C-alpha positions in Angstrom: -153.7 -33.9 47.5 -150.0 -34.3 48.2 -149.1 -36.3 51.3 -145.4 -35.3 51.1 -146.4 -31.7 51.3 -148.4 -32.3 54.4 -145.7 -34.3 56.0 -143.0 -31.6 55.3 -145.4 -28.9 56.6 -146.0 -30.9 59.8 -142.3 -31.6 60.2 -141.5 -27.9 59.9 -144.1 -27.0 62.4 -142.9 -29.6 64.9 -139.3 -28.4 64.4 -140.4 -24.8 65.1 -142.4 -25.9 68.1 -139.4 -27.8 69.5 -137.1 -24.8 68.9 -139.6 -22.5 70.6 -139.9 -24.9 73.6 -136.1 -25.1 74.0 
């Protein structure tokens, strides 16, 4: 399992959520 992949995926999700909220 790659932690980096998970982190990048979560970061992208957060970024999208933030953009959606704004």
